[in-house]
All heavy atoms as a GROMACS GRO file, in nm:
protein
  565
    1MET      N    1  13.472   8.796   5.704
    1MET     CA    2  13.333   8.753   5.706
    1MET      C    3  13.316   8.626   5.623
    1MET      O    4  13.204   8.575   5.611
    1MET     CB    5  13.252   8.862   5.634
    1MET     CG    6  13.219   8.977   5.719
    1MET     SD    7  13.114   8.918   5.852
    1MET     CE    8  13.009   9.046   5.874
    2GLU      N    9  13.421   8.565   5.583
    2GLU     CA   10  13.406   8.446   5.507
    2GLU      C   11  13.359   8.319   5.586
    2GLU      O   12  13.310   8.225   5.533
    2GLU     CB   13  13.530   8.411   5.426
    2GLU     CG   14  13.655   8.404   5.510
    2GLU     CD   15  13.784   8.410   5.433
    2GLU    OE1   16  13.796   8.503   5.355
    2GLU    OE2   17  13.858   8.319   5.452
    3ASN      N   18  13.381   8.320   5.726
    3ASN     CA   19  13.344   8.211   5.807
    3ASN      C   20  13.212   8.237   5.881
    3ASN      O   21  13.178   8.157   5.969
    3ASN     CB   22  13.456   8.179   5.910
    3ASN     CG   23  13.583   8.131   5.850
    3ASN    OD1   24  13.573   8.060   5.746
    3ASN    ND2   25  13.692   8.144   5.913
    4TYR      N   26  13.140   8.336   5.842
    4TYR     CA   27  13.011   8.380   5.909
    4TYR      C   28  12.904   8.281   5.879
    4TYR      O   29  12.879   8.249   5.761
    4TYR     CB   30  12.972   8.520   5.866
    4TYR     CG   31  12.838   8.554   5.920
    4TYR    CD1   32  12.822   8.587   6.057
    4TYR    CD2   33  12.728   8.557   5.844
    4TYR    CE1   34  12.706   8.623   6.111
    4TYR    CE2   35  12.604   8.592   5.897
    4TYR     CZ   36  12.593   8.626   6.029
    4TYR     OH   37  12.471   8.660   6.083
    5ARG      N   38  12.843   8.226   5.984
    5ARG     CA   39  12.722   8.141   5.967
    5ARG      C   40  12.620   8.198   6.055
    5ARG      O   41  12.643   8.205   6.176
    5ARG     CB   42  12.754   7.995   6.014
    5ARG     CG   43  12.818   7.917   5.913
    5ARG     CD   44  12.845   7.773   5.954
    5ARG     NE   45  12.766   7.728   6.059
    5ARG     CZ   46  12.791   7.623   6.129
    5ARG    NH1   47  12.899   7.548   6.109
    5ARG    NH2   48  12.714   7.583   6.233
    6PRO      N   49  12.503   8.230   6.005
    6PRO     CA   50  12.396   8.285   6.093
    6PRO      C   51  12.349   8.175   6.189
    6PRO      O   52  12.350   8.058   6.153
    6PRO     CB   53  12.283   8.317   5.995
    6PRO     CG   54  12.317   8.252   5.869
    6PRO     CD   55  12.464   8.223   5.861
    7GLU      N   56  12.306   8.220   6.308
    7GLU     CA   57  12.265   8.126   6.403
    7GLU      C   58  12.132   8.057   6.361
    7GLU      O   59  12.039   8.131   6.312
    7GLU     CB   60  12.242   8.189   6.538
    7GLU     CG   61  12.373   8.226   6.606
    7GLU     CD   62  12.347   8.288   6.742
    7GLU    OE1   63  12.246   8.251   6.803
    7GLU    OE2   64  12.433   8.360   6.782
    8THR      N   65  12.110   7.937   6.378
    8THR     CA   66  11.988   7.870   6.344
    8THR      C   67  11.913   7.849   6.476
    8THR      O   68  11.966   7.819   6.573
    8THR     CB   69  12.011   7.733   6.280
    8THR    OG1   70  12.088   7.651   6.367
    8THR    CG2   71  12.078   7.745   6.146
    9PRO      N   72  11.778   7.881   6.470
    9PRO     CA   73  11.700   7.860   6.597
    9PRO      C   74  11.695   7.716   6.633
    9PRO      O   75  11.693   7.628   6.555
    9PRO     CB   76  11.557   7.912   6.560
    9PRO     CG   77  11.559   7.922   6.413
    9PRO     CD   78  11.696   7.919   6.363
   10ARG      N   79  11.711   7.695   6.766
   10ARG     CA   80  11.706   7.557   6.818
   10ARG      C   81  11.569   7.512   6.824
   10ARG      O   82  11.476   7.580   6.862
   10ARG     CB   83  11.777   7.554   6.956
   10ARG     CG   84  11.923   7.583   6.957
   10ARG     CD   85  11.975   7.571   7.096
   10ARG     NE   86  12.123   7.594   7.088
   10ARG     CZ   87  12.207   7.559   7.182
   10ARG    NH1   88  12.157   7.494   7.293
   10ARG    NH2   89  12.331   7.585   7.175
   11LYS      N   90  11.554   7.389   6.797
   11LYS     CA   91  11.416   7.327   6.810
   11LYS      C   92  11.400   7.280   6.950
   11LYS      O   93  11.492   7.243   7.022
   11LYS     CB   94  11.407   7.207   6.718
   11LYS     CG   95  11.411   7.250   6.564
   11LYS     CD   96  11.392   7.133   6.476
   11LYS     CE   97  11.395   7.180   6.335
   11LYS     NZ   98  11.383   7.060   6.244
   12ASN      N   99  11.278   7.286   6.992
   12ASN     CA  100  11.240   7.241   7.125
   12ASN      C  101  11.252   7.093   7.130
   12ASN      O  102  11.178   7.022   7.064
   12ASN     CB  103  11.096   7.287   7.162
   12ASN     CG  104  11.068   7.264   7.311
   12ASN    OD1  105  11.153   7.210   7.382
   12ASN    ND2  106  10.944   7.291   7.351
   13THR      N  107  11.346   7.040   7.205
   13THR     CA  108  11.374   6.900   7.216
   13THR      C  109  11.293   6.828   7.322
   13THR      O  110  11.286   6.706   7.324
   13THR     CB  111  11.523   6.863   7.238
   13THR    OG1  112  11.562   6.932   7.359
   13THR    CG2  113  11.599   6.925   7.126
   14ALA      N  114  11.220   6.905   7.397
   14ALA     CA  115  11.138   6.841   7.509
   14ALA      C  116  11.017   6.776   7.439
   14ALA      O  117  10.957   6.840   7.356
   14ALA     CB  118  11.092   6.946   7.610
   15PRO      N  119  10.974   6.660   7.485
   15PRO     CA  120  10.859   6.588   7.419
   15PRO      C  121  10.734   6.669   7.465
   15PRO      O  122  10.716   6.706   7.579
   15PRO     CB  123  10.865   6.451   7.480
   15PRO     CG  124  10.946   6.464   7.609
   15PRO     CD  125  11.040   6.571   7.584
   16LYS      N  126  10.639   6.682   7.365
   16LYS     CA  127  10.520   6.758   7.393
   16LYS      C  128  10.425   6.650   7.458
   16LYS      O  129  10.409   6.536   7.413
   16LYS     CB  130  10.462   6.810   7.270
   16LYS     CG  131  10.532   6.926   7.213
   16LYS     CD  132  10.461   6.985   7.097
   16LYS     CE  133  10.536   7.107   7.045
   16LYS     NZ  134  10.469   7.165   6.934
   17LEU      N  135  10.353   6.697   7.564
   17LEU     CA  136  10.254   6.612   7.625
   17LEU      C  137  10.114   6.645   7.562
   17LEU      O  138  10.075   6.751   7.555
   17LEU     CB  139  10.248   6.644   7.778
   17LEU     CG  140  10.370   6.612   7.857
   17LEU    CD1  141  10.346   6.662   8.005
   17LEU    CD2  142  10.401   6.468   7.855
   18PRO      N  143  10.064   6.536   7.501
   18PRO     CA  144   9.937   6.558   7.436
   18PRO      C  145   9.830   6.592   7.539
   18PRO      O  146   9.815   6.519   7.641
   18PRO     CB  147   9.909   6.428   7.361
   18PRO     CG  148   9.992   6.328   7.436
   18PRO     CD  149  10.111   6.401   7.489
   19GLY      N  150   9.750   6.692   7.511
   19GLY     CA  151   9.637   6.720   7.591
   19GLY      C  152   9.664   6.799   7.712
   19GLY      O  153   9.578   6.798   7.807
   20VAL      N  154   9.778   6.876   7.723
   20VAL     CA  155   9.808   6.951   7.842
   20VAL      C  156   9.702   7.060   7.858
   20VAL      O  157   9.656   7.088   7.967
   20VAL     CB  158   9.949   7.005   7.837
   20VAL    CG1  159   9.976   7.110   7.941
   20VAL    CG2  160  10.055   6.897   7.842
   21LYS      N  161   9.669   7.121   7.747
   21LYS     CA  162   9.570   7.228   7.752
   21LYS      C  163   9.429   7.171   7.798
   21LYS      O  164   9.360   7.233   7.870
   21LYS     CB  165   9.551   7.296   7.615
   21LYS     CG  166   9.670   7.380   7.573
   21LYS     CD  167   9.649   7.443   7.445
   21LYS     CE  168   9.773   7.522   7.403
   21LYS     NZ  169   9.753   7.592   7.279
   22MET      N  170   9.397   7.050   7.751
   22MET     CA  171   9.273   6.985   7.789
   22MET      C  172   9.275   6.961   7.936
   22MET      O  173   9.176   6.979   8.009
   22MET     CB  174   9.251   6.859   7.711
   22MET     CG  175   9.119   6.795   7.732
   22MET     SD  176   8.981   6.901   7.696
   22MET     CE  177   8.962   6.861   7.521
   23LEU      N  178   9.387   6.917   7.989
   23LEU     CA  179   9.391   6.891   8.140
   23LEU      C  180   9.375   7.018   8.220
   23LEU      O  181   9.311   7.014   8.320
   23LEU     CB  182   9.528   6.818   8.166
   23LEU     CG  183   9.550   6.676   8.124
   23LEU    CD1  184   9.687   6.635   8.154
   23LEU    CD2  185   9.446   6.586   8.189
   24ILE      N  186   9.432   7.128   8.169
   24ILE     CA  187   9.412   7.256   8.237
   24ILE      C  188   9.266   7.295   8.234
   24ILE      O  189   9.211   7.339   8.342
   24ILE     CB  190   9.502   7.370   8.175
   24ILE    CG1  191   9.647   7.326   8.204
   24ILE    CG2  192   9.463   7.504   8.223
   24ILE    CD1  193   9.742   7.418   8.124
   25VAL      N  194   9.198   7.279   8.125
   25VAL     CA  195   9.052   7.313   8.109
   25VAL      C  196   8.970   7.230   8.208
   25VAL      O  197   8.887   7.275   8.281
   25VAL     CB  198   9.010   7.299   7.965
   25VAL    CG1  199   8.855   7.312   7.960
   25VAL    CG2  200   9.074   7.408   7.885
   26ILE      N  201   9.001   7.095   8.214
   26ILE     CA  202   8.929   7.005   8.304
   26ILE      C  203   8.956   7.044   8.447
   26ILE      O  204   8.859   7.041   8.531
   26ILE     CB  205   8.966   6.862   8.275
   26ILE    CG1  206   8.913   6.818   8.134
   26ILE    CG2  207   8.916   6.769   8.379
   26ILE    CD1  208   8.960   6.682   8.090
   27GLY      N  209   9.075   7.081   8.474
   27GLY     CA  210   9.111   7.124   8.612
   27GLY      C  211   9.034   7.244   8.651
   27GLY      O  212   8.979   7.255   8.767
   28ILE      N  213   9.021   7.344   8.564
   28ILE     CA  214   8.946   7.462   8.597
   28ILE      C  215   8.797   7.432   8.618
   28ILE      O  216   8.733   7.483   8.713
   28ILE     CB  217   8.966   7.569   8.490
   28ILE    CG1  218   9.103   7.620   8.488
   28ILE    CG2  219   8.862   7.687   8.505
   28ILE    CD1  220   9.148   7.708   8.373
   29ILE      N  221   8.746   7.345   8.536
   29ILE     CA  222   8.604   7.304   8.549
   29ILE      C  223   8.577   7.232   8.681
   29ILE      O  224   8.480   7.262   8.749
   29ILE     CB  225   8.558   7.216   8.428
   29ILE    CG1  226   8.556   7.299   8.301
   29ILE    CG2  227   8.424   7.152   8.455
   29ILE    CD1  228   8.534   7.226   8.175
   30LEU      N  229   8.673   7.152   8.721
   30LEU     CA  230   8.663   7.080   8.849
   30LEU      C  231   8.670   7.177   8.962
   30LEU      O  232   8.597   7.158   9.064
   30LEU     CB  233   8.763   6.971   8.858
   30LEU     CG  234   8.749   6.853   8.772
   30LEU    CD1  235   8.867   6.758   8.786
   30LEU    CD2  236   8.616   6.781   8.805
   31LEU      N  237   8.755   7.281   8.954
   31LEU     CA  238   8.765   7.379   9.064
   31LEU      C  239   8.638   7.457   9.070
   31LEU      O  240   8.590   7.493   9.185
   31LEU     CB  241   8.875   7.475   9.040
   31LEU     CG  242   9.022   7.418   9.062
   31LEU    CD1  243   9.127   7.520   9.016
   31LEU    CD2  244   9.036   7.382   9.214
   32ILE      N  245   8.576   7.495   8.961
   32ILE     CA  246   8.446   7.562   8.962
   32ILE      C  247   8.340   7.482   9.024
   32ILE      O  248   8.254   7.526   9.107
   32ILE     CB  249   8.412   7.614   8.827
   32ILE    CG1  250   8.505   7.725   8.777
   32ILE    CG2  251   8.270   7.663   8.817
   32ILE    CD1  252   8.490   7.763   8.632
   33ALA      N  253   8.332   7.352   8.987
   33ALA     CA  254   8.233   7.257   9.044
   33ALA      C  255   8.257   7.242   9.197
   33ALA      O  256   8.164   7.237   9.270
   33ALA     CB  257   8.247   7.122   8.976
   34ALA      N  258   8.379   7.236   9.244
   34ALA     CA  259   8.413   7.223   9.382
   34ALA      C  260   8.367   7.349   9.458
   34ALA      O  261   8.307   7.341   9.564
   34ALA     CB  262   8.557   7.199   9.409
   35PHE      N  263   8.375   7.468   9.390
   35PHE     CA  264   8.337   7.592   9.454
   35PHE      C  265   8.180   7.589   9.475
   35PHE      O  266   8.126   7.624   9.578
   35PHE     CB  267   8.376   7.709   9.370
   35PHE     CG  268   8.314   7.837   9.415
   35PHE    CD1  269   8.362   7.903   9.520
   35PHE    CD2  270   8.202   7.886   9.346
   35PHE    CE1  271   8.306   8.029   9.558
   35PHE    CE2  272   8.142   8.009   9.386
   35PHE     CZ  273   8.200   8.078   9.492
   36PHE      N  274   8.102   7.547   9.370
   36PHE     CA  275   7.962   7.548   9.382
   36PHE      C  276   7.916   7.441   9.490
   36PHE      O  277   7.815   7.465   9.554
   36PHE     CB  278   7.900   7.508   9.242
   36PHE     CG  279   7.885   7.637   9.162
   36PHE    CD1  280   7.972   7.652   9.054
   36PHE    CD2  281   7.785   7.727   9.183
   36PHE    CE1  282   7.958   7.771   8.978
   36PHE    CE2  283   7.765   7.840   9.102
   36PHE     CZ  284   7.862   7.857   9.005
   37VAL      N  285   7.987   7.329   9.500
   37VAL     CA  286   7.947   7.227   9.603
   37VAL      C  287   7.980   7.279   9.742
   37VAL      O  288   7.901   7.260   9.838
   37VAL     CB  289   8.020   7.091   9.569
   37VAL    CG1  290   8.002   6.997   9.686
   37VAL    CG2  291   7.961   7.036   9.446
   38ALA      N  292   8.097   7.347   9.757
   38ALA     CA  293   8.138   7.384   9.890
   38ALA      C  294   8.061   7.506   9.947
   38ALA      O  295   8.026   7.503  10.058
   38ALA     CB  296   8.285   7.427   9.888
   39PHE      N  297   8.026   7.600   9.856
   39PHE     CA  298   7.966   7.728   9.912
   39PHE      C  299   7.813   7.726   9.873
   39PHE      O  300   7.750   7.830   9.920
   39PHE     CB  301   8.038   7.851   9.852
   39PHE     CG  302   8.185   7.853   9.903
   39PHE    CD1  303   8.287   7.825   9.814
   39PHE    CD2  304   8.202   7.885  10.032
   39PHE    CE1  305   8.413   7.835   9.865
   39PHE    CE2  306   8.331   7.896  10.078
   39PHE     CZ  307   8.437   7.873   9.997
   40LYS      N  308   7.760   7.642   9.800
   40LYS     CA  309   7.617   7.634   9.769
   40LYS      C  310   7.560   7.768   9.727
   40LYS      O  311   7.471   7.817   9.793
   40LYS     CB  312   7.548   7.572   9.884
   40LYS     CG  313   7.583   7.431   9.916
   40LYS     CD  314   7.496   7.375  10.030
   40LYS     CE  315   7.550   7.233  10.066
   40LYS     NZ  316   7.470   7.179  10.178
   41PRO      N  317   7.609   7.827   9.619
   41PRO     CA  318   7.550   7.955   9.581
   41PRO      C  319   7.423   7.941   9.507
   41PRO      O  320   7.361   8.046   9.454
   41PRO     CB  321   7.655   8.012   9.490
   41PRO     CG  322   7.726   7.897   9.434
   41PRO     CD  323   7.722   7.789   9.539
   42VAL      N  324   7.363   7.823   9.510
   42VAL     CA  325   7.235   7.805   9.442
   42VAL      C  326   7.122   7.788   9.542
   42VAL      O  327   7.033   7.711   9.527
   42VAL     CB  328   7.243   7.682   9.345
   42VAL    CG1  329   7.322   7.709   9.224
   42VAL    CG2  330   7.292   7.552   9.415
   43TYR      N  331   7.131   7.877   9.641
   43TYR     CA  332   7.030   7.866   9.756
   43TYR      C  333   6.894   7.894   9.700
   43TYR      O  334   6.796   7.859   9.769
   43TYR     CB  335   7.063   7.974   9.862
   43TYR     CG  336   7.062   8.109   9.816
   43TYR    CD1  337   6.948   8.186   9.825
   43TYR    CD2  338   7.175   8.172   9.759
   43TYR    CE1  339   6.940   8.316   9.788
   43TYR    CE2  340   7.168   8.303   9.717
   43TYR     CZ  341   7.052   8.375   9.728
   43TYR     OH  342   7.045   8.507   9.682
   44PHE      N  343   6.867   7.964   9.589
   44PHE     CA  344   6.740   8.001   9.545
   44PHE      C  345   6.664   7.874   9.499
   44PHE      O  346   6.539   7.890   9.468
   44PHE     CB  347   6.744   8.104   9.441
   44PHE     CG  348   6.826   8.066   9.320
   44PHE    CD1  349   6.771   7.995   9.222
   44PHE    CD2  350   6.961   8.107   9.315
   44PHE    CE1  351   6.850   7.961   9.109
   44PHE    CE2  352   7.044   8.071   9.202
   44PHE     CZ  353   6.990   8.002   9.096
   45LEU      N  354   6.725   7.764   9.484
   45LEU     CA  355   6.656   7.640   9.448
   45LEU      C  356   6.581   7.569   9.567
   45LEU      O  357   6.506   7.479   9.544
   45LEU     CB  358   6.749   7.547   9.386
   45LEU     CG  359   6.809   7.591   9.255
   45LEU    CD1  360   6.908   7.485   9.203
   45LEU    CD2  361   6.704   7.626   9.149
   46ASN      N  362   6.606   7.619   9.687
   46ASN     CA  363   6.545   7.556   9.803
   46ASN      C  364   6.401   7.616   9.825
   46ASN      O  365   6.379   7.733   9.787
   46ASN     CB  366   6.623   7.591   9.930
   46ASN     CG  367   6.759   7.529   9.927
   46ASN    OD1  368   6.783   7.429   9.851
   46ASN    ND2  369   6.858   7.579  10.006
   47GLY      N  370   6.309   7.532   9.875
   47GLY     CA  371   6.173   7.580   9.890
   47GLY      C  372   6.172   7.654  10.024
   47GLY      O  373   6.263   7.658  10.104
   48LEU      N  374   6.047   7.711  10.045
   48LEU     CA  375   6.030   7.782  10.172
   48LEU      C  376   5.967   7.689  10.275
   48LEU      O  377   5.892   7.601  10.246
   48LEU     CB  378   5.926   7.903  10.141
   48LEU     CG  379   5.977   8.010  10.048
   48LEU    CD1  380   5.863   8.104  10.022
   48LEU    CD2  381   6.100   8.079  10.104
   49GLY      N  382   5.996   7.725  10.402
   49GLY     CA  383   5.940   7.657  10.512
   49GLY      C  384   5.800   7.699  10.536
   49GLY      O  385   5.745   7.792  10.469
   50GLN      N  386   5.732   7.639  10.631
   50GLN     CA  387   5.590   7.663  10.654
   50GLN      C  388   5.564   7.802  10.699
   50GLN      O  389   5.464   7.864  10.671
   50GLN     CB  390   5.535   7.559  10.760
   50GLN     CG  391   5.387   7.566  10.770
   50GLN     CD  392   5.333   7.450  10.859
   50GLN    OE1  393   5.413   7.389  10.926
   50GLN    NE2  394   5.197   7.434  10.865
   51GLN      N  395   5.654   7.856  10.778
   51GLN     CA  396   5.643   7.992  10.839
   51GLN      C  397   5.720   8.097  10.760
   51GLN      O  398   5.734   8.199  10.813
   51GLN     CB  399   5.680   7.988  10.982
   51GLN     CG  400   5.591   7.896  11.073
   51GLN     CD  401   5.451   7.942  11.078
   51GLN    OE1  402   5.415   8.058  11.074
   51GLN    NE2  403   5.362   7.851  11.079
   52GLU      N  404   5.767   8.066  10.642
   52GLU     CA  405   5.850   8.162  10.578
   52GLU      C  406   5.772   8.223  10.461
   52GLU      O  407   5.682   8.165  10.402
   52GLU     CB  408   5.978   8.087  10.518
   52GLU     CG  409   6.071   8.040  10.625
   52GLU     CD  410   6.192   7.967  10.571
   52GLU    OE1  411   6.178   7.912  10.454
   52GLU    OE2  412   6.294   7.969  10.631
   53MET      N  413   5.818   8.346  10.424
   53MET     CA  414   5.763   8.414  10.313
   53MET      C  415   5.879   8.458  10.222
   53MET      O  416   5.987   8.489  10.269
   53MET     CB  417   5.676   8.535  10.348
   53MET     CG  418   5.551   8.496  10.428
   53MET     SD  419   5.453   8.639  10.472
   53MET     CE  420   5.392   8.685  10.309
   54GLY      N  421   5.848   8.472  10.092
   54GLY     CA  422   5.948   8.511   9.999
   54GLY      C  423   5.897   8.612   9.902
   54GLY      O  424   5.772   8.629   9.888
   55VAL      N  425   5.978   8.682   9.832
   55VAL     CA  426   5.945   8.780   9.735
   55VAL      C  427   6.007   8.743   9.606
   55VAL      O  428   6.132   8.725   9.599
   55VAL     CB  429   5.986   8.923   9.777
   55VAL    CG1  430   5.955   9.024   9.674
   55VAL    CG2  431   5.926   8.955   9.911
   56LYS      N  432   5.928   8.734   9.495
   56LYS     CA  433   5.980   8.715   9.358
   56LYS      C  434   6.008   8.857   9.299
   56LYS      O  435   5.924   8.938   9.296
   56LYS     CB  436   5.881   8.639   9.271
   56LYS     CG  437   5.859   8.500   9.304
   56LYS     CD  438   5.765   8.436   9.205
   56LYS     CE  439   5.743   8.286   9.239
   56LYS     NZ  440   5.645   8.225   9.143
   57ILE      N  441   6.131   8.866   9.261
   57ILE     CA  442   6.172   8.997   9.191
   57ILE      C  443   6.222   8.969   9.054
   57ILE      O  444   6.299   8.874   9.026
   57ILE     CB  445   6.292   9.056   9.276
   57ILE    CG1  446   6.241   9.088   9.421
   57ILE    CG2  447   6.339   9.182   9.207
   57ILE    CD1  448   6.348   9.141   9.508
   58ARG      N  449   6.165   9.044   8.962
   58ARG     CA  450   6.206   9.033   8.818
   58ARG      C  451   6.241   9.173   8.771
   58ARG      O  452   6.159   9.263   8.773
   58ARG     CB  453   6.092   8.968   8.737
   58ARG     CG  454   6.138   8.943   8.598
   58ARG     CD  455   6.028   8.870   8.514
   58ARG     NE  456   6.018   8.736   8.572
   58ARG     CZ  457   5.894   8.679   8.596
   58ARG    NH1  458   5.788   8.741   8.570
   58ARG    NH2  459   5.895   8.558   8.652
   59ALA      N  460   6.362   9.188   8.715
   59ALA     CA  461   6.403   9.316   8.665
   59ALA      C  462   6.399   9.426   8.769
   59ALA      O  463   6.361   9.542   8.737
   59ALA     CB  464   6.322   9.355   8.537
   60GLY      N  465   6.421   9.397   8.896
   60GLY     CA  466   6.423   9.493   9.004
   60GLY      C  467   6.293   9.534   9.055
   60GLY      O  468   6.282   9.621   9.139
   61GLU      N  469   6.186   9.467   9.012
   61GLU     CA  470   6.047   9.501   9.054
   61GLU      C  471   5.981   9.378   9.120
   61GLU      O  472   6.011   9.268   9.082
   61GLU     CB  473   5.960   9.544   8.946
   61GLU     CG  474   6.010   9.680   8.876
   61GLU     CD  475   5.920   9.728   8.769
   61GLU    OE1  476   5.801   9.667   8.760
   61GLU    OE2  477   5.957   9.817   8.699
   62ILE      N  478   5.911   9.402   9.226
   62ILE     CA  479   5.841   9.290   9.299
   62ILE      C  480   5.732   9.237   9.207
   62ILE      O  481   5.646   9.309   9.158
   62ILE     CB  482   5.784   9.336   9.429
   62ILE    CG1  483   5.895   9.381   9.526
   62ILE    CG2  484   5.704   9.222   9.496
   62ILE    CD1  485   5.853   9.439   9.653
   63VAL      N  486   5.735   9.108   9.180
   63VAL     CA  487   5.641   9.037   9.092
   63VAL      C  488   5.533   8.968   9.178
   63VAL      O  489   5.418   8.973   9.149
   63VAL     CB  490   5.708   8.935   8.999
   63VAL    CG1  491   5.607   8.860   8.918
   63VAL    CG2  492   5.808   9.007   8.915
   64ASP      N  493   5.573   8.894   9.285
   64ASP     CA  494   5.477   8.819   9.360
   64ASP      C  495   5.532   8.800   9.504
   64ASP      O  496   5.656   8.806   9.525
   64ASP     CB  497   5.455   8.688   9.293
   64ASP     CG  498   5.340   8.612   9.356
   64ASP    OD1  499   5.263   8.666   9.428
   64ASP    OD2  500   5.333   8.482   9.328
   65ILE      N  501   5.447   8.777   9.596
   65ILE     CA  502   5.483   8.733   9.731
   65ILE      C  503   5.447   8.592   9.750
   65ILE      O  504   5.332   8.552   9.722
   65ILE     CB  505   5.418   8.825   9.839
   65ILE    CG1  506   5.463   8.970   9.827
   65ILE    CG2  507   5.447   8.772   9.974
   65ILE    CD1  508   5.395   9.066   9.918
   66VAL      N  509   5.542   8.504   9.788
   66VAL     CA  510   5.517   8.364   9.789
   66VAL      C  511   5.528   8.317   9.937
   66VAL      O  512   5.592   8.378  10.017
   66VAL     CB  513   5.610   8.284   9.703
   66VAL    CG1  514   5.586   8.317   9.550
   66VAL    CG2  515   5.750   8.308   9.732
   67GLY      N  516   5.470   8.206   9.964
   67GLY     CA  517   5.477   8.148  10.103
   67GLY      C  518   5.337   8.143  10.160
   67GLY      O  519   5.233   8.147  10.095
   68SER      N  520   5.336   8.129  10.286
   68SER     CA  521   5.212   8.124  10.362
   68SER      C  522   5.141   8.253  10.359
   68SER      O  523   5.194   8.364  10.390
   68SER     CB  524   5.236   8.087  10.508
   68SER     OG  525   5.123   8.093  10.585
   69ARG      N  526   5.014   8.262  10.314
   69ARG     CA  527   4.943   8.388  10.295
   69ARG      C  528   4.847   8.415  10.419
   69ARG      O  529   4.767   8.498  10.415
   69ARG     CB  530   4.857   8.378  10.170
   69ARG     CG  531   4.954   8.360  10.052
   69ARG     CD  532   4.910   8.444   9.937
   69ARG     NE  533   4.998   8.423   9.825
   69ARG     CZ  534   5.028   8.519   9.739
   69ARG    NH1  535   4.970   8.632   9.747
   69ARG    NH2  536   5.108   8.495   9.643
   70ARG      N  537   4.859   8.330  10.521
   70ARG     CA  538   4.777   8.349  10.635
   70ARG      C  539   4.807   8.488  10.704
   70ARG      O  540   4.717   8.543  10.765
   70ARG     CB  541   4.797   8.237  10.738
   70ARG     CG  542   4.749   8.103  10.696
   70ARG     CD  543   4.766   8.008  10.813
   70ARG     NE  544   4.912   7.968  10.814
   70ARG     CZ  545   4.958   7.891  10.906
   70ARG    NH1  546   4.879   7.851  11.002
   70ARG    NH2  547   5.081   7.854  10.908
   71HIS      N  548   4.933   8.525  10.696
   71HIS     CA  549   4.972   8.646  10.772
   71HIS      C  550   4.935   8.772  10.703
   71HIS      O  551   4.944   8.883  10.759
   71HIS     CB  552   5.125   8.637  10.789
   71HIS     CG  553   5.173   8.520  10.856
   71HIS    ND1  554   5.146   8.495  10.991
   71HIS    CD2  555   5.236   8.409  10.816
   71HIS    CE1  556   5.197   8.376  11.026
   71HIS    NE2  557   5.253   8.322  10.922
   72LEU      N  558   4.888   8.769  10.582
   72LEU     CA  559   4.846   8.892  10.513
   72LEU      C  560   4.714   8.937  10.558
   72LEU      O  561   4.615   8.944  10.549
   72LEU     CB  562   4.857   8.867  10.360
   72LEU     CG  563   4.994   8.844  10.307
   72LEU    CD1  564   4.982   8.815  10.155
   72LEU    CD2  565   5.086   8.960  10.333
   0.00000   0.00000   0.00000
């Protein structure tokens, strides 16, 4: 046992790229933005047409009927 030397952990010799985590976060944000642009899940921001009616719902209950009231 006189020649025993414990192994020393090797240091990572690869150069670290600064901001890799930041690039991943920016990429995820861009993917989410592309999803919203492609599939337009914000349809509720569009107005109603002249012959359309809509229902406002809050907490699962009807609050108001919007649109042309001629048909009522």
